[in-house]
Each structure stands twice: as C-alpha cells, then as structure tokens.
C-alpha positions as CSV (number, residue, x, y, z in Angstrom):
1,M,-12.7,-10.9,29.3
2,N,-10.5,-12.7,26.3
3,N,-7.8,-15.2,27.3
4,V,-5.7,-14.7,24.0
5,K,-1.8,-13.6,24.6
6,R,0.0,-11.6,23.7
7,V,3.7,-11.5,22.5
8,R,5.1,-8.2,21.7
9,W,7.6,-8.1,18.8
10,T,10.0,-5.9,16.2
11,A,9.8,-6.6,12.8
12,Q,11.6,-5.4,9.7
13,L,9.2,-4.7,6.1
14,P,10.6,-3.8,2.9
15,V,9.1,-0.3,2.2
16,D,6.8,-1.9,0.2
17,V,5.0,-3.7,2.0
18,D,5.0,-1.4,4.7
19,R,3.1,0.8,2.0
20,Y,0.8,-2.2,1.4
21,L,-0.1,-2.0,5.1
22,S,-0.9,2.0,4.9
23,D,-2.4,1.8,2.3
24,E,-4.9,-1.5,3.5
25,A,-5.3,-0.3,7.6
26,Q,-6.2,3.8,6.0
27,K,-9.1,1.5,3.9
28,N,-10.2,-0.6,5.8
29,C,-9.5,2.3,8.9
30,T,-8.0,-0.5,10.7
31,S,-4.4,-0.6,12.7
32,K,-1.5,-1.6,10.7
33,N,-1.1,-4.2,12.9
34,A,-4.1,-5.2,12.6
35,E,-3.5,-5.6,8.5
36,L,-0.6,-7.7,9.2
37,I,-2.7,-9.4,11.6
38,R,-5.3,-10.0,9.2
39,A,-2.8,-10.7,6.2
40,V,-0.2,-13.3,8.6
41,R,-4.4,-15.7,9.2
42,N,-5.1,-16.2,5.1
43,A,-1.8,-16.2,4.8
44,R,-2.6,-19.5,6.8
45,E,-5.9,-20.4,6.4
46,V,-4.1,-20.9,2.7
47,A,-1.2,-23.0,3.2
48,E,-3.9,-25.6,5.6
49,S,-6.5,-25.1,2.7
50,A,-3.6,-26.5,0.0
51,A,-1.8,-29.1,2.1
52,A,-5.2,-30.8,3.3
C-alpha cells in the first residue's frame, strides 16, 4: 500500500482559477483536485530550479 499521509483542507479559489482547473480536468480526464496538485507541484519545481 501507499504510505502517503493525506491532509484534507478547503480552499476558496477565484472564479477564473476554478474555471481553468475545470477545463484542464476535462481536457486531461482527471479531477479538479488532481489538476490543482499538478499545478502546485509544477510551481514548486520551477521555484526550486530557479533557486538553484
């Protein structure tokens, strides 16, 4: 089994961000949650590579 600890929280997003996540989720056949995680991870990778 996967031993990843999961945290549940609620975020209020601007309408345009919600619309973007919905569009990306539909395009990629994923959920809005998956697209949000993908975006956060991508931003983190960019920030880490810029800092290096």
